[in-house]
C-alpha positions as CSV (number, residue, x, y, z in Angstrom):
1,M,92.4,128.8,113.8
2,R,90.5,125.5,113.6
3,K,92.5,123.7,110.6
4,K,96.4,125.2,111.9
5,W,96.2,123.7,115.5
6,T,95.0,120.4,113.6
7,K,98.1,120.3,111.5
8,I,99.8,121.3,114.3
9,L,98.3,118.4,116.9
10,L,99.4,116.3,113.8
11,S,102.8,116.8,113.2
12,S,103.6,117.1,117.0
13,L,101.4,113.7,117.3
14,L,103.9,113.0,113.9
15,F,106.7,114.0,115.7
16,F,106.9,112.1,118.8
17,L,105.8,108.6,116.9
18,F,108.2,108.5,114.1
19,I,111.0,111.2,114.5
20,F,111.3,111.8,118.1
21,P,112.2,107.8,118.8
22,V,114.6,108.1,116.5
23,L,116.4,111.4,117.8
24,F,116.0,109.4,120.9
25,L,118.1,106.6,120.5
26,F,120.9,108.5,119.0
27,F,121.2,110.6,121.9
28,K,121.6,107.4,123.7
29,S,124.5,106.5,121.2
30,I,126.7,109.5,122.6
31,T,126.1,109.1,126.3
32,F,128.0,107.0,128.7
33,G,126.1,107.1,131.7
34,W,123.0,108.4,131.1
35,N,120.4,106.1,133.7
36,W,117.4,106.4,135.4
37,P,116.5,109.1,136.8
38,D,119.5,111.2,135.4
39,I,117.7,114.0,133.4
40,L,121.1,114.1,130.8
41,P,123.5,112.3,131.0
42,H,127.3,112.4,132.3
43,T,129.2,111.8,128.9
44,L,128.7,112.2,125.3
45,N,131.8,109.9,122.8
46,L,131.6,108.1,120.5
47,R,132.6,104.9,122.2
48,A,129.9,102.8,120.8
49,W,129.8,103.8,117.0
50,T,133.3,102.8,117.4
51,V,132.9,99.3,118.4
52,I,129.7,99.7,115.8
53,F,132.4,100.0,113.1
54,N,135.5,98.3,114.3
55,D,134.1,94.9,113.9
56,P,135.3,93.5,110.4
57,L,131.9,92.3,109.0
58,I,130.1,95.5,109.3
59,Y,130.5,97.3,105.9
60,R,130.3,93.3,104.3
61,S,127.3,93.6,106.2
62,L,125.5,96.3,105.5
63,F,126.3,96.2,101.8
64,T,125.2,92.9,101.8
65,T,121.8,94.3,103.4
66,V,121.2,96.4,101.0
67,F,121.5,94.5,98.3
68,I,119.9,91.4,98.6
69,G,116.8,94.8,99.7
70,V,117.4,96.6,96.5
71,V,117.2,93.3,94.2
72,V,114.3,91.8,95.9
73,V,112.7,94.8,95.4
74,I,113.4,95.0,92.0
75,L,112.0,91.4,91.4
76,N,109.4,91.6,93.3
77,Y,108.1,94.8,90.8
78,L,109.0,92.1,87.4
79,I,106.6,89.7,89.2
80,A,104.4,91.4,91.2
81,L,103.2,94.7,88.3
82,P,102.4,92.6,85.9
83,A,100.7,89.9,87.4
84,A,98.4,93.0,89.9
85,Y,97.5,94.4,86.2
86,A,95.7,91.7,85.4
87,L,94.2,91.0,88.7
88,S,92.7,94.4,88.3
89,H,92.1,95.4,84.7
90,G,91.9,91.6,83.1
91,N,89.7,88.4,84.1
92,P,92.1,85.8,83.9
93,R,90.1,82.3,84.5
94,G,91.1,81.6,88.5
95,K,91.0,85.1,89.4
96,T,89.4,84.4,93.0
97,L,92.2,81.1,93.0
98,I,95.4,83.1,92.3
99,E,94.9,85.6,94.7
100,T,94.5,83.2,97.4
101,I,97.6,81.1,96.2
102,L,99.4,85.0,96.4
103,L,98.7,85.7,99.3
104,L,99.5,82.1,100.5
105,P,103.1,82.8,102.3
106,I,101.7,85.2,104.8
107,L,98.4,83.0,106.0
108,V,100.5,79.6,106.5
109,P,103.6,80.3,108.8
110,V,106.5,81.3,107.3
111,L,109.3,79.3,108.6
112,A,107.6,75.5,108.1
113,I,107.5,76.8,103.9
114,A,110.7,78.2,104.7
115,M,112.9,74.7,106.2
116,G,110.7,72.8,103.6
117,L,112.5,75.1,100.8
118,H,115.8,74.3,102.4
119,L,115.7,71.2,101.2
120,V,115.1,71.4,98.0
121,M,117.5,74.5,97.9
122,I,120.5,72.9,98.7
123,R,119.7,70.0,96.3
124,L,119.8,73.4,93.5
125,G,122.5,74.3,95.4
126,I,121.1,78.5,96.2
127,A,121.5,76.9,99.7
128,D,123.8,78.9,102.0
129,N,124.7,82.0,99.6
130,T,123.2,85.1,98.2
131,A,121.4,84.2,95.6
132,G,118.9,81.3,98.2
133,V,118.3,84.3,100.6
134,I,116.6,86.8,97.5
135,L,114.5,83.8,96.6
136,I,114.0,83.2,99.8
137,H,112.9,86.8,100.5
138,L,110.2,87.3,98.0
139,L,108.7,85.1,100.3
140,P,107.3,87.2,102.6
141,T,107.8,90.7,100.7
142,L,105.2,89.4,97.2
143,P,102.6,88.9,98.9
144,Y,102.0,92.9,99.8
145,A,103.9,93.8,96.8
146,V,100.6,92.5,94.2
147,R,98.3,93.0,97.2
148,V,99.5,97.4,97.1
149,L,99.9,97.6,93.6
150,K,96.4,95.9,93.1
151,A,95.1,98.4,95.0
152,G,96.8,101.0,93.1
153,F,95.3,99.6,89.4
154,D,91.7,99.5,91.2
155,R,91.9,103.0,91.4
156,I,93.0,103.4,87.4
157,S,89.8,103.4,85.3
158,P,91.4,101.3,82.0
159,D,89.9,103.1,79.7
160,W,93.0,106.1,79.9
161,V,94.9,103.2,78.1
162,K,92.7,102.4,75.8
163,Q,92.3,106.0,75.1
164,S,95.8,106.0,74.4
165,R,95.9,103.3,72.2
166,T,93.6,105.1,69.6
167,I,96.7,107.3,69.1
168,G,99.3,105.0,67.8
169,T,100.4,104.3,70.8
170,S,101.7,100.9,71.4
171,Q,101.1,99.1,74.7
172,A,104.6,99.2,76.5
173,A,104.6,103.4,75.7
174,A,100.9,103.3,77.1
175,F,101.7,101.1,80.0
176,F,105.1,103.2,80.6
177,I,104.1,107.2,79.2
178,V,99.9,107.0,80.5
179,L,99.9,104.1,83.3
180,L,103.0,104.3,85.2
181,P,103.7,107.7,86.8
182,M,99.6,107.2,87.7
183,M,101.6,104.1,89.5
184,L,104.3,106.0,91.6
185,P,102.7,106.6,94.9
186,S,101.5,102.5,95.2
187,I,105.0,102.0,93.8
188,R,106.4,104.1,95.7
189,S,104.5,102.6,99.4
190,A,105.1,99.1,97.1
191,G,109.2,99.8,97.5
192,I,109.3,100.7,100.7
193,L,107.2,98.4,102.4
194,V,109.1,95.8,101.0
195,F,113.0,97.1,101.6
196,V,112.1,97.1,105.5
197,I,110.5,93.4,105.2
198,S,113.0,92.6,103.6
199,L,115.3,94.0,105.4
200,S,113.9,92.7,109.0
201,Q,114.4,89.2,108.3
202,Y,116.3,87.7,110.7
203,V,115.3,83.6,110.9
204,L,114.5,83.0,106.8
205,T,118.1,85.0,106.5
206,A,119.7,82.9,109.1
207,I,117.8,79.2,108.2
208,I,118.6,79.4,104.4
209,G,121.8,81.5,104.2
210,G,123.5,79.2,106.5
211,G,125.3,81.7,108.3
212,Q,127.7,82.1,105.4
213,V,125.1,86.2,104.4
214,T,125.4,87.8,106.8
215,T,122.6,90.8,107.1
216,L,122.6,93.3,109.7
217,P,119.9,91.6,111.0
218,L,123.0,88.9,112.0
219,L,125.1,91.4,113.4
220,Y,122.1,93.6,115.2
221,Y,119.9,90.9,117.4
222,P,123.8,89.2,119.2
223,F,124.1,92.6,120.6
224,F,120.5,92.8,122.4
225,N,122.3,90.1,125.3
226,S,124.9,93.8,124.9
227,A,125.4,95.1,128.4
228,N,126.0,99.0,126.8
229,E,122.3,99.7,126.2
230,A,124.8,102.7,123.6
231,V,126.3,100.3,121.1
232,V,122.5,98.8,121.0
233,A,120.7,102.4,120.3
234,G,124.1,102.7,118.2
235,F,122.8,99.8,116.0
236,S,118.8,100.8,116.1
237,V,119.7,104.1,114.6
238,L,122.0,102.2,112.0
239,F,119.5,100.2,111.2
240,A,116.1,103.1,111.1
241,A,118.4,105.2,108.3
242,L,118.6,102.4,105.8
243,P,114.8,102.9,104.7
244,I,115.5,106.4,104.8
245,L,118.7,105.6,102.6
246,F,116.2,103.5,99.9
247,L,113.1,106.1,100.4
248,I,115.7,108.8,99.1
249,L,117.5,106.7,96.6
250,M,114.0,106.1,95.4
251,E,112.9,109.4,95.0
252,S,115.8,109.4,93.1
253,S,115.2,107.4,90.9
254,I,111.4,108.6,90.5
255,Y,112.4,111.6,89.9
256,L,115.2,111.1,87.0
257,Y,111.7,109.1,85.9
258,K,109.4,112.5,86.0
259,Q,112.5,114.7,83.8
260,W,112.0,111.7,81.2
261,L,108.8,112.0,80.6
262,H,109.1,115.7,80.7
263,R,111.5,115.3,77.3
264,L,109.7,113.4,75.7
């Protein structure tokens, strides 16, 4: 009985912390004239959503935001997976120094680093375009990806890979068939975290993108000065929906990967 009530209380707490605010924002976005102390709004309409989707930049910014976020996640996997594996199951020279260097972007103010990198990117010709924004988004995301994935590798014994090698499995096959399935929870967590961090980058995108790369935050933050609370709520719902859509995409990819494993 106690376990049942504990589950109910925990579920209720999670609902009010994570689901209820989004539902409230959505309801706020389709109302007009809903002010304190009114319990219910006077009217319901989609005027706020009409304002949002009538913006000529909204569709391009949505595509750009999702594209940058997905590419940043893929690049984090390509860099962080081998780095985390080497730090966890290997013993490279200067291991402590390498970990410290990987953590520096979250210990040093990112804005200070971005200003210096902006000059370098201008000289390399990758400023004011999507490539530069993708590279600068690696700065605040890569340290977290390495830490999350390293924690996942720390929980896995190297003996699993060694045992698979004794039956003739190649190192690449052992990674994809033995090690990677056990790393799926950490891979999922790292992907969501990286996407959300990339999604929330306003200053870095504005500096490196130079106003030429329009992402959703660049459209979203100016609306905070708007007196129309329904429009602000609509943008907030749109912002909250992107990580959910990315989670669905990731879960679909994981499902296809598991199906491929079953067919082996």
